HTML snippet that shows the backbone in 3Dmol.js (N, CA, C, O; Angstrom):
<script src="https://3Dmol.org/build/3Dmol-min.js"></script>
<div id="view" style="width:600px;height:400px;position:relative"></div>
<script>
const pdb = `
ATOM      1  N   MET A   1       0.831  -1.167   0.000  1.00  0.00           N
ATOM      2  CA  MET A   1       0.000   0.000   0.000  1.00  0.00           C
ATOM      3  C   MET A   1       0.881   1.238   0.000  1.00  0.00           C
ATOM      4  O   MET A   1       1.966   1.244   0.582  1.00  0.00           O
ATOM      5  N   SER A   2       0.418   2.250  -0.638  1.00  0.00           N
ATOM      6  CA  SER A   2       1.116   3.523  -0.662  1.00  0.00           C
ATOM      7  C   SER A   2       0.956   4.206   0.688  1.00  0.00           C
ATOM      8  O   SER A   2      -0.154   4.299   1.212  1.00  0.00           O
ATOM      9  N   GLN A   3       2.054   4.680   1.249  1.00  0.00           N
ATOM     10  CA  GLN A   3       1.961   5.381   2.525  1.00  0.00           C
ATOM     11  C   GLN A   3       1.137   6.660   2.377  1.00  0.00           C
ATOM     12  O   GLN A   3       0.362   7.002   3.270  1.00  0.00           O
ATOM     13  N   ALA A   4       1.298   7.362   1.265  1.00  0.00           N
ATOM     14  CA  ALA A   4       0.523   8.595   1.042  1.00  0.00           C
ATOM     15  C   ALA A   4      -0.976   8.300   1.069  1.00  0.00           C
ATOM     16  O   ALA A   4      -1.756   9.072   1.627  1.00  0.00           O
ATOM     17  N   THR A   5      -1.372   7.186   0.465  1.00  0.00           N
ATOM     18  CA  THR A   5      -2.785   6.796   0.465  1.00  0.00           C
ATOM     19  C   THR A   5      -3.242   6.448   1.872  1.00  0.00           C
ATOM     20  O   THR A   5      -4.340   6.821   2.285  1.00  0.00           O
ATOM     21  N   LEU A   6      -2.401   5.733   2.607  1.00  0.00           N
ATOM     22  CA  LEU A   6      -2.746   5.374   3.983  1.00  0.00           C
ATOM     23  C   LEU A   6      -2.972   6.621   4.828  1.00  0.00           C
ATOM     24  O   LEU A   6      -3.946   6.683   5.578  1.00  0.00           O
ATOM     25  N   TRP A   7      -2.094   7.614   4.723  1.00  0.00           N
ATOM     26  CA  TRP A   7      -2.258   8.839   5.510  1.00  0.00           C
ATOM     27  C   TRP A   7      -3.557   9.547   5.126  1.00  0.00           C
ATOM     28  O   TRP A   7      -4.247  10.100   5.983  1.00  0.00           O
ATOM     29  N   GLN A   8      -3.885   9.528   3.839  1.00  0.00           N
ATOM     30  CA  GLN A   8      -5.122  10.153   3.365  1.00  0.00           C
ATOM     31  C   GLN A   8      -6.341   9.435   3.953  1.00  0.00           C
ATOM     32  O   GLN A   8      -7.296  10.077   4.392  1.00  0.00           O
ATOM     33  N   VAL A   9      -6.299   8.110   3.954  1.00  0.00           N
ATOM     34  CA  VAL A   9      -7.402   7.315   4.508  1.00  0.00           C
ATOM     35  C   VAL A   9      -7.557   7.596   6.002  1.00  0.00           C
ATOM     36  O   VAL A   9      -8.674   7.755   6.494  1.00  0.00           O
ATOM     37  N   ILE A  10      -6.440   7.656   6.719  1.00  0.00           N
ATOM     38  CA  ILE A  10      -6.490   7.910   8.158  1.00  0.00           C
ATOM     39  C   ILE A  10      -7.089   9.287   8.430  1.00  0.00           C
ATOM     40  O   ILE A  10      -7.879   9.454   9.359  1.00  0.00           O
ATOM     41  N   ARG A  11      -6.711  10.264   7.620  1.00  0.00           N
ATOM     42  CA  ARG A  11      -7.293  11.611   7.776  1.00  0.00           C
ATOM     43  C   ARG A  11      -8.790  11.598   7.472  1.00  0.00           C
ATOM     44  O   ARG A  11      -9.574  12.250   8.162  1.00  0.00           O
ATOM     45  N   MET A  12      -9.182  10.852   6.438  1.00  0.00           N
ATOM     46  CA  MET A  12     -10.588  10.785   6.052  1.00  0.00           C
ATOM     47  C   MET A  12     -11.448  10.254   7.199  1.00  0.00           C
ATOM     48  O   MET A  12     -12.580  10.697   7.391  1.00  0.00           O
ATOM     49  N   PHE A  13     -10.906   9.305   7.955  1.00  0.00           N
ATOM     50  CA  PHE A  13     -11.633   8.719   9.079  1.00  0.00           C
ATOM     51  C   PHE A  13     -11.372   9.465  10.386  1.00  0.00           C
ATOM     52  O   PHE A  13     -11.754   9.008  11.463  1.00  0.00           O
ATOM     53  N   LYS A  14     -10.707  10.636  10.272  1.00  0.00           N
ATOM     54  CA  LYS A  14     -10.480  11.527  11.412  1.00  0.00           C
ATOM     55  C   LYS A  14      -9.757  10.849  12.576  1.00  0.00           C
ATOM     56  O   LYS A  14     -10.080  11.076  13.742  1.00  0.00           O
ATOM     57  N   ILE A  15      -8.776  10.016  12.237  1.00  0.00           N
ATOM     58  CA  ILE A  15      -7.941   9.381  13.244  1.00  0.00           C
ATOM     59  C   ILE A  15      -6.819  10.365  13.599  1.00  0.00           C
ATOM     60  O   ILE A  15      -6.156  10.891  12.705  1.00  0.00           O
ATOM     61  N   PRO A  16      -6.604  10.618  14.893  1.00  0.00           N
ATOM     62  CA  PRO A  16      -5.614  11.641  15.282  1.00  0.00           C
ATOM     63  C   PRO A  16      -4.168  11.191  15.067  1.00  0.00           C
ATOM     64  O   PRO A  16      -3.888  10.009  14.865  1.00  0.00           O
ATOM     65  N   ASP A  17      -3.268  12.160  15.115  1.00  0.00           N
ATOM     66  CA  ASP A  17      -1.819  11.944  15.096  1.00  0.00           C
ATOM     67  C   ASP A  17      -1.262  11.416  13.775  1.00  0.00           C
ATOM     68  O   ASP A  17      -0.230  10.746  13.759  1.00  0.00           O
ATOM     69  N   VAL A  18      -1.938  11.714  12.674  1.00  0.00           N
ATOM     70  CA  VAL A  18      -1.432  11.293  11.362  1.00  0.00           C
ATOM     71  C   VAL A  18      -0.089  11.949  11.081  1.00  0.00           C
ATOM     72  O   VAL A  18       0.803  11.321  10.512  1.00  0.00           O
ATOM     73  N   ASP A  19       0.060  13.205  11.475  1.00  0.00           N
ATOM     74  CA  ASP A  19       1.318  13.911  11.233  1.00  0.00           C
ATOM     75  C   ASP A  19       2.484  13.205  11.924  1.00  0.00           C
ATOM     76  O   ASP A  19       3.572  13.107  11.356  1.00  0.00           O
ATOM     77  N   LEU A  20       2.270  12.724  13.121  1.00  0.00           N
ATOM     78  CA  LEU A  20       3.311  12.006  13.849  1.00  0.00           C
ATOM     79  C   LEU A  20       3.694  10.725  13.105  1.00  0.00           C
ATOM     80  O   LEU A  20       4.877  10.427  12.944  1.00  0.00           O
ATOM     81  N   LEU A  21       2.695   9.975  12.655  1.00  0.00           N
ATOM     82  CA  LEU A  21       2.977   8.749  11.911  1.00  0.00           C
ATOM     83  C   LEU A  21       3.734   9.048  10.629  1.00  0.00           C
ATOM     84  O   LEU A  21       4.671   8.332  10.277  1.00  0.00           O
ATOM     85  N   GLU A  22       3.331  10.107   9.927  1.00  0.00           N
ATOM     86  CA  GLU A  22       4.038  10.501   8.706  1.00  0.00           C
ATOM     87  C   GLU A  22       5.504  10.803   9.003  1.00  0.00           C
ATOM     88  O   GLU A  22       6.387  10.389   8.252  1.00  0.00           O
ATOM     89  N   GLN A  23       5.762  11.511  10.077  1.00  0.00           N
ATOM     90  CA  GLN A  23       7.136  11.851  10.441  1.00  0.00           C
ATOM     91  C   GLN A  23       7.950  10.607  10.774  1.00  0.00           C
ATOM     92  O   GLN A  23       9.128  10.521  10.428  1.00  0.00           O
ATOM     93  N   ILE A  24       7.329   9.653  11.438  1.00  0.00           N
ATOM     94  CA  ILE A  24       8.022   8.412  11.787  1.00  0.00           C
ATOM     95  C   ILE A  24       8.439   7.670  10.519  1.00  0.00           C
ATOM     96  O   ILE A  24       9.556   7.160  10.434  1.00  0.00           O
ATOM     97  N   TYR A  25       7.547   7.611   9.540  1.00  0.00           N
ATOM     98  CA  TYR A  25       7.819   6.858   8.322  1.00  0.00           C
ATOM     99  C   TYR A  25       8.585   7.655   7.267  1.00  0.00           C
ATOM    100  O   TYR A  25       9.122   7.071   6.326  1.00  0.00           O
ATOM    101  N   GLU A  26       8.642   8.978   7.409  1.00  0.00           N
ATOM    102  CA  GLU A  26       9.319   9.809   6.416  1.00  0.00           C
ATOM    103  C   GLU A  26      10.805   9.461   6.366  1.00  0.00           C
ATOM    104  O   GLU A  26      11.499   9.504   7.382  1.00  0.00           O
ATOM    105  N   GLY A  27      11.270   9.123   5.200  1.00  0.00           N
ATOM    106  CA  GLY A  27      12.679   8.803   5.020  1.00  0.00           C
ATOM    107  C   GLY A  27      13.093   7.482   5.646  1.00  0.00           C
ATOM    108  O   GLY A  27      14.282   7.243   5.855  1.00  0.00           O
ATOM    109  N   ALA A  28      12.129   6.620   5.950  1.00  0.00           N
ATOM    110  CA  ALA A  28      12.455   5.322   6.541  1.00  0.00           C
ATOM    111  C   ALA A  28      13.294   4.507   5.557  1.00  0.00           C
ATOM    112  O   ALA A  28      13.025   4.486   4.356  1.00  0.00           O
ATOM    113  N   THR A  29      14.299   3.848   6.083  1.00  0.00           N
ATOM    114  CA  THR A  29      15.184   3.049   5.230  1.00  0.00           C
ATOM    115  C   THR A  29      15.338   1.650   5.801  1.00  0.00           C
ATOM    116  O   THR A  29      15.110   1.405   6.986  1.00  0.00           O
ATOM    117  N   ILE A  30      15.728   0.749   4.925  1.00  0.00           N
ATOM    118  CA  ILE A  30      16.060  -0.610   5.339  1.00  0.00           C
ATOM    119  C   ILE A  30      17.365  -0.993   4.655  1.00  0.00           C
ATOM    120  O   ILE A  30      17.751  -0.397   3.650  1.00  0.00           O
ATOM    121  N   ARG A  31      18.021  -1.970   5.199  1.00  0.00           N
ATOM    122  CA  ARG A  31      19.243  -2.509   4.614  1.00  0.00           C
ATOM    123  C   ARG A  31      19.002  -4.004   4.455  1.00  0.00           C
ATOM    124  O   ARG A  31      18.646  -4.678   5.422  1.00  0.00           O
ATOM    125  N   LEU A  32      19.190  -4.531   3.244  1.00  0.00           N
ATOM    126  CA  LEU A  32      18.896  -5.939   2.991  1.00  0.00           C
ATOM    127  C   LEU A  32      19.782  -6.865   3.820  1.00  0.00           C
ATOM    128  O   LEU A  32      19.339  -7.928   4.256  1.00  0.00           O
ATOM    129  N   ALA A  33      21.001  -6.473   4.031  1.00  0.00           N
ATOM    130  CA  ALA A  33      21.907  -7.234   4.898  1.00  0.00           C
ATOM    131  C   ALA A  33      22.305  -6.294   6.040  1.00  0.00           C
ATOM    132  O   ALA A  33      23.295  -5.571   5.919  1.00  0.00           O
ATOM    133  N   PRO A  34      21.558  -6.290   7.135  1.00  0.00           N
ATOM    134  CA  PRO A  34      21.736  -5.290   8.186  1.00  0.00           C
ATOM    135  C   PRO A  34      23.159  -5.162   8.729  1.00  0.00           C
ATOM    136  O   PRO A  34      23.579  -4.065   9.099  1.00  0.00           O
ATOM    137  N   ASN A  35      23.893  -6.246   8.781  1.00  0.00           N
ATOM    138  CA  ASN A  35      25.238  -6.203   9.358  1.00  0.00           C
ATOM    139  C   ASN A  35      26.329  -5.989   8.315  1.00  0.00           C
ATOM    140  O   ASN A  35      27.518  -6.083   8.620  1.00  0.00           O
ATOM    141  N   ASN A  36      25.918  -5.701   7.088  1.00  0.00           N
ATOM    142  CA  ASN A  36      26.886  -5.532   6.007  1.00  0.00           C
ATOM    143  C   ASN A  36      26.896  -4.069   5.583  1.00  0.00           C
ATOM    144  O   ASN A  36      25.924  -3.573   5.013  1.00  0.00           O
ATOM    145  N   GLU A  37      27.999  -3.382   5.864  1.00  0.00           N
ATOM    146  CA  GLU A  37      28.133  -1.962   5.510  1.00  0.00           C
ATOM    147  C   GLU A  37      28.001  -1.728   4.013  1.00  0.00           C
ATOM    148  O   GLU A  37      27.618  -0.635   3.595  1.00  0.00           O
ATOM    149  N   LYS A  38      28.308  -2.725   3.201  1.00  0.00           N
ATOM    150  CA  LYS A  38      28.260  -2.567   1.745  1.00  0.00           C
ATOM    151  C   LYS A  38      26.845  -2.754   1.188  1.00  0.00           C
ATOM    152  O   LYS A  38      26.591  -2.459   0.020  1.00  0.00           O
ATOM    153  N   SER A  39      25.946  -3.234   2.011  1.00  0.00           N
ATOM    154  CA  SER A  39      24.562  -3.426   1.573  1.00  0.00           C
ATOM    155  C   SER A  39      23.910  -2.059   1.352  1.00  0.00           C
ATOM    156  O   SER A  39      24.078  -1.136   2.149  1.00  0.00           O
ATOM    157  N   ALA A  40      23.184  -1.957   0.280  1.00  0.00           N
ATOM    158  CA  ALA A  40      22.552  -0.684  -0.072  1.00  0.00           C
ATOM    159  C   ALA A  40      21.428  -0.338   0.902  1.00  0.00           C
ATOM    160  O   ALA A  40      20.694  -1.211   1.365  1.00  0.00           O
ATOM    161  N   MET A  41      21.312   0.959   1.202  1.00  0.00           N
ATOM    162  CA  MET A  41      20.192   1.464   1.991  1.00  0.00           C
ATOM    163  C   MET A  41      19.047   1.729   1.022  1.00  0.00           C
ATOM    164  O   MET A  41      19.246   2.356  -0.018  1.00  0.00           O
ATOM    165  N   ILE A  42      17.876   1.265   1.351  1.00  0.00           N
ATOM    166  CA  ILE A  42      16.710   1.444   0.491  1.00  0.00           C
ATOM    167  C   ILE A  42      15.687   2.278   1.255  1.00  0.00           C
ATOM    168  O   ILE A  42      15.272   1.910   2.354  1.00  0.00           O
ATOM    169  N   THR A  43      15.286   3.400   0.666  1.00  0.00           N
ATOM    170  CA  THR A  43      14.226   4.225   1.240  1.00  0.00           C
ATOM    171  C   THR A  43      12.903   3.743   0.661  1.00  0.00           C
ATOM    172  O   THR A  43      12.779   3.551  -0.549  1.00  0.00           O
ATOM    173  N   PHE A  44      11.928   3.550   1.519  1.00  0.00           N
ATOM    174  CA  PHE A  44      10.648   3.067   0.999  1.00  0.00           C
ATOM    175  C   PHE A  44       9.511   4.006   1.375  1.00  0.00           C
ATOM    176  O   PHE A  44       9.486   4.587   2.460  1.00  0.00           O
ATOM    177  N   ASN A  45       8.562   4.138   0.436  1.00  0.00           N
ATOM    178  CA  ASN A  45       7.362   4.936   0.677  1.00  0.00           C
ATOM    179  C   ASN A  45       6.114   4.124   0.377  1.00  0.00           C
ATOM    180  O   ASN A  45       5.003   4.650   0.300  1.00  0.00           O
ATOM    181  N   ILE A  46       6.332   2.831   0.210  1.00  0.00           N
ATOM    182  CA  ILE A  46       5.229   1.891   0.006  1.00  0.00           C
ATOM    183  C   ILE A  46       5.361   0.833   1.084  1.00  0.00           C
ATOM    184  O   ILE A  46       6.453   0.321   1.334  1.00  0.00           O
ATOM    185  N   GLY A  47       4.263   0.511   1.712  1.00  0.00           N
ATOM    186  CA  GLY A  47       4.288  -0.509   2.748  1.00  0.00           C
ATOM    187  C   GLY A  47       4.618   0.066   4.112  1.00  0.00           C
ATOM    188  O   GLY A  47       4.864   1.262   4.273  1.00  0.00           O
ATOM    189  N   LEU A  48       4.614  -0.826   5.082  1.00  0.00           N
ATOM    190  CA  LEU A  48       4.868  -0.449   6.469  1.00  0.00           C
ATOM    191  C   LEU A  48       5.903  -1.399   7.050  1.00  0.00           C
ATOM    192  O   LEU A  48       6.065  -2.526   6.582  1.00  0.00           O
ATOM    193  N   ALA A  49       6.591  -0.932   8.065  1.00  0.00           N
ATOM    194  CA  ALA A  49       7.542  -1.783   8.758  1.00  0.00           C
ATOM    195  C   ALA A  49       6.764  -2.850   9.529  1.00  0.00           C
ATOM    196  O   ALA A  49       6.076  -2.537  10.501  1.00  0.00           O
ATOM    197  N   GLN A  50       6.871  -4.099   9.098  1.00  0.00           N
ATOM    198  CA  GLN A  50       6.051  -5.152   9.681  1.00  0.00           C
ATOM    199  C   GLN A  50       6.417  -5.483  11.115  1.00  0.00           C
ATOM    200  O   GLN A  50       5.594  -6.018  11.857  1.00  0.00           O
ATOM    201  N   GLU A  51       7.633  -5.172  11.509  1.00  0.00           N
ATOM    202  CA  GLU A  51       8.006  -5.429  12.897  1.00  0.00           C
ATOM    203  C   GLU A  51       7.613  -4.286  13.820  1.00  0.00           C
ATOM    204  O   GLU A  51       7.825  -4.363  15.031  1.00  0.00           O
ATOM    205  N   SER A  52       7.044  -3.233  13.261  1.00  0.00           N
ATOM    206  CA  SER A  52       6.634  -2.067  14.044  1.00  0.00           C
ATOM    207  C   SER A  52       5.394  -2.386  14.869  1.00  0.00           C
ATOM    208  O   SER A  52       4.520  -3.139  14.440  1.00  0.00           O
ATOM    209  N   ILE A  53       5.335  -1.802  16.056  1.00  0.00           N
ATOM    210  CA  ILE A  53       4.168  -1.988  16.926  1.00  0.00           C
ATOM    211  C   ILE A  53       2.904  -1.384  16.309  1.00  0.00           C
ATOM    212  O   ILE A  53       1.792  -1.795  16.641  1.00  0.00           O
ATOM    213  N   THR A  54       3.078  -0.401  15.402  1.00  0.00           N
ATOM    214  CA  THR A  54       1.922   0.241  14.770  1.00  0.00           C
ATOM    215  C   THR A  54       1.395  -0.529  13.561  1.00  0.00           C
ATOM    216  O   THR A  54       0.299  -0.244  13.077  1.00  0.00           O
ATOM    217  N   PHE A  55       2.169  -1.505  13.068  1.00  0.00           N
ATOM    218  CA  PHE A  55       1.794  -2.193  11.830  1.00  0.00           C
ATOM    219  C   PHE A  55       0.385  -2.791  11.858  1.00  0.00           C
ATOM    220  O   PHE A  55      -0.397  -2.510  10.949  1.00  0.00           O
ATOM    221  N   PRO A  56       0.028  -3.599  12.852  1.00  0.00           N
ATOM    222  CA  PRO A  56      -1.314  -4.221  12.802  1.00  0.00           C
ATOM    223  C   PRO A  56      -2.448  -3.196  12.757  1.00  0.00           C
ATOM    224  O   PRO A  56      -3.416  -3.370  12.016  1.00  0.00           O
ATOM    225  N   GLN A  57      -2.329  -2.132  13.547  1.00  0.00           N
ATOM    226  CA  GLN A  57      -3.393  -1.125  13.582  1.00  0.00           C
ATOM    227  C   GLN A  57      -3.476  -0.363  12.262  1.00  0.00           C
ATOM    228  O   GLN A  57      -4.570  -0.120  11.753  1.00  0.00           O
ATOM    229  N   LEU A  58      -2.331   0.011  11.707  1.00  0.00           N
ATOM    230  CA  LEU A  58      -2.335   0.747  10.433  1.00  0.00           C
ATOM    231  C   LEU A  58      -2.851  -0.127   9.301  1.00  0.00           C
ATOM    232  O   LEU A  58      -3.639   0.325   8.471  1.00  0.00           O
ATOM    233  N   PHE A  59      -2.407  -1.377   9.267  1.00  0.00           N
ATOM    234  CA  PHE A  59      -2.854  -2.296   8.223  1.00  0.00           C
ATOM    235  C   PHE A  59      -4.364  -2.523   8.320  1.00  0.00           C
ATOM    236  O   PHE A  59      -5.068  -2.477   7.312  1.00  0.00           O
ATOM    237  N   ASN A  60      -4.856  -2.768   9.534  1.00  0.00           N
ATOM    238  CA  ASN A  60      -6.302  -2.980   9.719  1.00  0.00           C
ATOM    239  C   ASN A  60      -7.106  -1.753   9.330  1.00  0.00           C
ATOM    240  O   ASN A  60      -8.177  -1.875   8.735  1.00  0.00           O
ATOM    241  N   THR A  61      -6.599  -0.571   9.659  1.00  0.00           N
ATOM    242  CA  THR A  61      -7.283   0.668   9.277  1.00  0.00           C
ATOM    243  C   THR A  61      -7.414   0.754   7.769  1.00  0.00           C
ATOM    244  O   THR A  61      -8.485   1.072   7.253  1.00  0.00           O
ATOM    245  N   PHE A  62      -6.329   0.473   7.061  1.00  0.00           N
ATOM    246  CA  PHE A  62      -6.338   0.544   5.598  1.00  0.00           C
ATOM    247  C   PHE A  62      -7.296  -0.483   5.007  1.00  0.00           C
ATOM    248  O   PHE A  62      -8.096  -0.148   4.133  1.00  0.00           O
ATOM    249  N   ILE A  63      -7.227  -1.730   5.473  1.00  0.00           N
ATOM    250  CA  ILE A  63      -8.083  -2.797   4.935  1.00  0.00           C
ATOM    251  C   ILE A  63      -9.550  -2.518   5.250  1.00  0.00           C
ATOM    252  O   ILE A  63     -10.405  -2.713   4.387  1.00  0.00           O
ATOM    253  N   ASN A  64      -9.860  -2.068   6.460  1.00  0.00           N
ATOM    254  CA  ASN A  64     -11.250  -1.756   6.810  1.00  0.00           C
ATOM    255  C   ASN A  64     -11.791  -0.606   5.974  1.00  0.00           C
ATOM    256  O   ASN A  64     -12.951  -0.630   5.562  1.00  0.00           O
ATOM    257  N   ALA A  65     -10.959   0.401   5.719  1.00  0.00           N
ATOM    258  CA  ALA A  65     -11.377   1.514   4.864  1.00  0.00           C
ATOM    259  C   ALA A  65     -11.627   1.022   3.444  1.00  0.00           C
ATOM    260  O   ALA A  65     -12.589   1.441   2.799  1.00  0.00           O
ATOM    261  N   LEU A  66     -10.766   0.137   2.959  1.00  0.00           N
ATOM    262  CA  LEU A  66     -10.937  -0.424   1.618  1.00  0.00           C
ATOM    263  C   LEU A  66     -12.248  -1.208   1.518  1.00  0.00           C
ATOM    264  O   LEU A  66     -12.995  -1.051   0.552  1.00  0.00           O
ATOM    265  N   ILE A  67     -12.521  -2.041   2.502  1.00  0.00           N
ATOM    266  CA  ILE A  67     -13.778  -2.804   2.515  1.00  0.00           C
ATOM    267  C   ILE A  67     -14.974  -1.857   2.548  1.00  0.00           C
ATOM    268  O   ILE A  67     -15.956  -2.057   1.833  1.00  0.00           O
ATOM    269  N   TYR A  68     -14.885  -0.833   3.378  1.00  0.00           N
ATOM    270  CA  TYR A  68     -15.960   0.156   3.480  1.00  0.00           C
ATOM    271  C   TYR A  68     -16.216   0.821   2.131  1.00  0.00           C
ATOM    272  O   TYR A  68     -17.358   0.906   1.678  1.00  0.00           O
ATOM    273  N   MET A  69     -15.139   1.295   1.490  1.00  0.00           N
ATOM    274  CA  MET A  69     -15.292   1.991   0.208  1.00  0.00           C
ATOM    275  C   MET A  69     -15.833   1.066  -0.888  1.00  0.00           C
ATOM    276  O   MET A  69     -16.671   1.469  -1.695  1.00  0.00           O
ATOM    277  N   LEU A  70     -15.348  -0.165  -0.906  1.00  0.00           N
ATOM    278  CA  LEU A  70     -15.846  -1.115  -1.907  1.00  0.00           C
ATOM    279  C   LEU A  70     -17.315  -1.455  -1.656  1.00  0.00           C
ATOM    280  O   LEU A  70     -18.088  -1.599  -2.603  1.00  0.00           O
ATOM    281  N   THR A  71     -17.699  -1.583  -0.402  1.00  0.00           N
ATOM    282  CA  THR A  71     -19.092  -1.894  -0.071  1.00  0.00           C
ATOM    283  C   THR A  71     -20.014  -0.751  -0.483  1.00  0.00           C
ATOM    284  O   THR A  71     -21.064  -0.983  -1.083  1.00  0.00           O
ATOM    285  N   VAL A  72     -19.627   0.478  -0.164  1.00  0.00           N
ATOM    286  CA  VAL A  72     -20.443   1.642  -0.531  1.00  0.00           C
ATOM    287  C   VAL A  72     -20.549   1.748  -2.051  1.00  0.00           C
ATOM    288  O   VAL A  72     -21.634   1.977  -2.585  1.00  0.00           O
ATOM    289  N   THR A  73     -19.431   1.582  -2.742  1.00  0.00           N
ATOM    290  CA  THR A  73     -19.442   1.632  -4.212  1.00  0.00           C
ATOM    291  C   THR A  73     -20.337   0.537  -4.769  1.00  0.00           C
ATOM    292  O   THR A  73     -21.112   0.779  -5.695  1.00  0.00           O
ATOM    293  N   GLY A  74     -20.238  -0.660  -4.214  1.00  0.00           N
ATOM    294  CA  GLY A  74     -21.084  -1.767  -4.664  1.00  0.00           C
ATOM    295  C   GLY A  74     -22.556  -1.489  -4.435  1.00  0.00           C
ATOM    296  O   GLY A  74     -23.384  -1.777  -5.299  1.00  0.00           O
ATOM    297  N   GLN A  75     -22.891  -0.936  -3.285  1.00  0.00           N
ATOM    298  CA  GLN A  75     -24.289  -0.608  -2.994  1.00  0.00           C
ATOM    299  C   GLN A  75     -24.804   0.452  -3.962  1.00  0.00           C
ATOM    300  O   GLN A  75     -25.952   0.389  -4.402  1.00  0.00           O
ATOM    301  N   ASN A  76     -23.960   1.421  -4.291  1.00  0.00           N
ATOM    302  CA  ASN A  76     -24.364   2.460  -5.248  1.00  0.00           C
ATOM    303  C   ASN A  76     -24.590   1.882  -6.644  1.00  0.00           C
ATOM    304  O   ASN A  76     -25.360   2.432  -7.431  1.00  0.00           O
ATOM    305  N   GLU A  77     -23.913   0.771  -6.947  1.00  0.00           N
ATOM    306  CA  GLU A  77     -24.051   0.117  -8.258  1.00  0.00           C
ATOM    307  C   GLU A  77     -24.977  -1.099  -8.187  1.00  0.00           C
ATOM    308  O   GLU A  77     -25.050  -1.888  -9.130  1.00  0.00           O
ATOM    309  N   ASN A  78     -25.684  -1.245  -7.061  1.00  0.00           N
ATOM    310  CA  ASN A  78     -26.584  -2.388  -6.834  1.00  0.00           C
ATOM    311  C   ASN A  78     -25.856  -3.727  -6.906  1.00  0.00           C
ATOM    312  O   ASN A  78     -26.391  -4.708  -7.421  1.00  0.00           O
ATOM    313  N   ILE A  79     -24.631  -3.757  -6.385  1.00  0.00           N
ATOM    314  CA  ILE A  79     -23.853  -4.992  -6.281  1.00  0.00           C
ATOM    315  C   ILE A  79     -23.710  -5.276  -4.797  1.00  0.00           C
ATOM    316  O   ILE A  79     -23.267  -4.412  -4.040  1.00  0.00           O
ATOM    317  N   SER A  80     -24.079  -6.479  -4.373  1.00  0.00           N
ATOM    318  CA  SER A  80     -24.030  -6.795  -2.952  1.00  0.00           C
ATOM    319  C   SER A  80     -22.906  -7.771  -2.655  1.00  0.00           C
ATOM    320  O   SER A  80     -22.735  -8.773  -3.349  1.00  0.00           O
ATOM    321  N   ASP A  81     -22.143  -7.465  -1.618  1.00  0.00           N
ATOM    322  CA  ASP A  81     -21.123  -8.392  -1.131  1.00  0.00           C
ATOM    323  C   ASP A  81     -21.573  -9.017   0.187  1.00  0.00           C
ATOM    324  O   ASP A  81     -20.798  -9.705   0.851  1.00  0.00           O
ATOM    325  N   GLY A  82     -22.815  -8.777   0.557  1.00  0.00           N
ATOM    326  CA  GLY A  82     -23.347  -9.316   1.793  1.00  0.00           C
ATOM    327  C   GLY A  82     -23.253  -8.345   2.963  1.00  0.00           C
ATOM    328  O   GLY A  82     -23.932  -8.522   3.974  1.00  0.00           O
ATOM    329  N   LEU A  83     -22.412  -7.320   2.830  1.00  0.00           N
ATOM    330  CA  LEU A  83     -22.306  -6.313   3.881  1.00  0.00           C
ATOM    331  C   LEU A  83     -23.309  -5.201   3.604  1.00  0.00           C
ATOM    332  O   LEU A  83     -23.594  -4.881   2.450  1.00  0.00           O
ATOM    333  N   GLN A  84     -23.829  -4.630   4.653  1.00  0.00           N
ATOM    334  CA  GLN A  84     -24.763  -3.522   4.495  1.00  0.00           C
ATOM    335  C   GLN A  84     -24.262  -2.330   5.297  1.00  0.00           C
ATOM    336  O   GLN A  84     -23.976  -2.451   6.489  1.00  0.00           O
ATOM    337  N   ILE A  85     -24.157  -1.193   4.651  1.00  0.00           N
ATOM    338  CA  ILE A  85     -23.780   0.045   5.324  1.00  0.00           C
ATOM    339  C   ILE A  85     -24.956   0.988   5.180  1.00  0.00           C
ATOM    340  O   ILE A  85     -25.402   1.286   4.072  1.00  0.00           O
ATOM    341  N   ARG A  86     -25.459   1.459   6.330  1.00  0.00           N
ATOM    342  CA  ARG A  86     -26.598   2.372   6.299  1.00  0.00           C
ATOM    343  C   ARG A  86     -26.177   3.666   5.638  1.00  0.00           C
ATOM    344  O   ARG A  86     -25.011   4.056   5.695  1.00  0.00           O
ATOM    345  N   LYS A  87     -27.131   4.329   5.010  1.00  0.00           N
ATOM    346  CA  LYS A  87     -26.859   5.596   4.317  1.00  0.00           C
ATOM    347  C   LYS A  87     -26.284   6.640   5.268  1.00  0.00           C
ATOM    348  O   LYS A  87     -25.462   7.455   4.849  1.00  0.00           O
ATOM    349  N   ASP A  88     -26.703   6.639   6.566  1.00  0.00           N
ATOM    350  CA  ASP A  88     -26.172   7.635   7.499  1.00  0.00           C
ATOM    351  C   ASP A  88     -24.750   7.332   7.945  1.00  0.00           C
ATOM    352  O   ASP A  88     -24.153   8.141   8.654  1.00  0.00           O
ATOM    353  N   GLN A  89     -24.180   6.174   7.547  1.00  0.00           N
ATOM    354  CA  GLN A  89     -22.789   5.850   7.848  1.00  0.00           C
ATOM    355  C   GLN A  89     -21.858   6.258   6.729  1.00  0.00           C
ATOM    356  O   GLN A  89     -20.644   6.291   6.932  1.00  0.00           O
ATOM    357  N   ASN A  90     -22.380   6.571   5.556  1.00  0.00           N
ATOM    358  CA  ASN A  90     -21.551   6.937   4.410  1.00  0.00           C
ATOM    359  C   ASN A  90     -20.802   8.225   4.684  1.00  0.00           C
ATOM    360  O   ASN A  90     -21.322   9.157   5.297  1.00  0.00           O
ATOM    361  N   GLY A  91     -19.511   8.252   4.190  1.00  0.00           N
ATOM    362  CA  GLY A  91     -18.719   9.465   4.219  1.00  0.00           C
ATOM    363  C   GLY A  91     -18.352   9.838   5.566  1.00  0.00           C
ATOM    364  O   GLY A  91     -17.676  10.848   5.765  1.00  0.00           O
TER     365      GLY A  91
END
`;
const viewer = $3Dmol.createViewer("view");
viewer.addModel(pdb, "pdb");
viewer.setStyle({}, {cartoon: {color: "spectrum"}});
viewer.zoomTo();
viewer.render();
</script>
């Protein structure tokens, strides 16, 4: 998932402290061989650090938002996935 999209989704659902999360992930790097100085540093802006304590919550937020958006779109197109979202829950 794109981190930029994740931050947008979190803002859309009015979850606090998005700026802090953005700062934590901004310029995040990994090294494929952590103990090897010659291993290239890779900056990533897609995905999340899976060993991070925030990973499960951020991933669930993104997936739940995706399910919500797909369900609403499906309902608007008269396509049912079995989930029902009341009109007053939209947006």
